N, C-alpha and C positions, 0 to 999 in steps of 0.2 A: 439214553438212549442219544444216540450221538450221530445223526446224520447231516453227510455233509456232499456237497454239490463240486462238483469245477465251476469253473466261470464260461469256461468254452461251450457246455453245453447250452449256454444261450444261445451262441453261435449259429446250431440247428436249425430253427424255426429263421433266423434272417439269412439264411443261408439258403432256405426252401423258398423266404421272400422272391429273394436274388434271381433266382430260376426258377417264377412264375414270372418276375417283371421282363426276365431275359426273352425269355419265348412270346410273351406279350408285344412286345416291342416291336422281334422281328416280326410277328404276326403282322403288324400293325405300317409299320414299315413297307413290307412285300406287298400287304394291297392298299401303298398308300401309292408306289411307283409302279404297280402293275394296273391300276383301274383309275390312279386321282389323275388328272388333268397336267399334262407336262408345262406346266409355268413355272417361271424364276421363283413363286410365291412359292409352290409345291412345295418343293429344296429349298426351300428358305426353312420355310418349315420344320423340316426333316433335318437340316445343318441345328436350325435354336435347338429345338427335341433333343437329340444326341450330344450337343454342347452340354446341356443344360444337364444329362444323364453321367457323361461324363466327370463332370467336376461332382457331382452329387458321391460317385459314386468316390472321388479322388479324395472329397473331404470325410469321407465316412472312414478311407482307409487311415488317416493322415488319427482322423480321431481315436484309432482303434488301436495305432498303434504306443499307446501310454499307458493301456493295461494289459497289467501279468495275470493272461489270461488262463493260467496252471492254480490259478491261488482256490480254494473251496470255500464257498461260503457255508455256512454250521443251520442249515432249516429247522433245528430247535430253539439255538434262541430266537428264531421270527414265531415260532408257536410254542412259546414259551408264557407267554402273558393268556393266562387263567382269569383273570377279571370278569368275574357275572356284572359285569355293567359295560355293555355297551358303548358308551359313550364318555368313558372314562378315560381319561388321560393318566399317559403312563408315564411312571416317572424313576 
């Protein structure tokens, strides 16, 4: 039995995490702007937070470009080890 899954399926949990992160960030930024003390320190914190977020998102996109997301990987080769010993090395 040969079970293969396309690699782009791994992007679904990542996309869900990204949507949660965006929602959480917008929620926090709204409350910082609405109820925070309006000083330059608060705006500096917001700018640094947004800058780091944009940098990380750009780095992830750049890193994801090197993969061919249409390639499938075979699950049966991952689970084919039928060893009875838990810590026996796979040769």
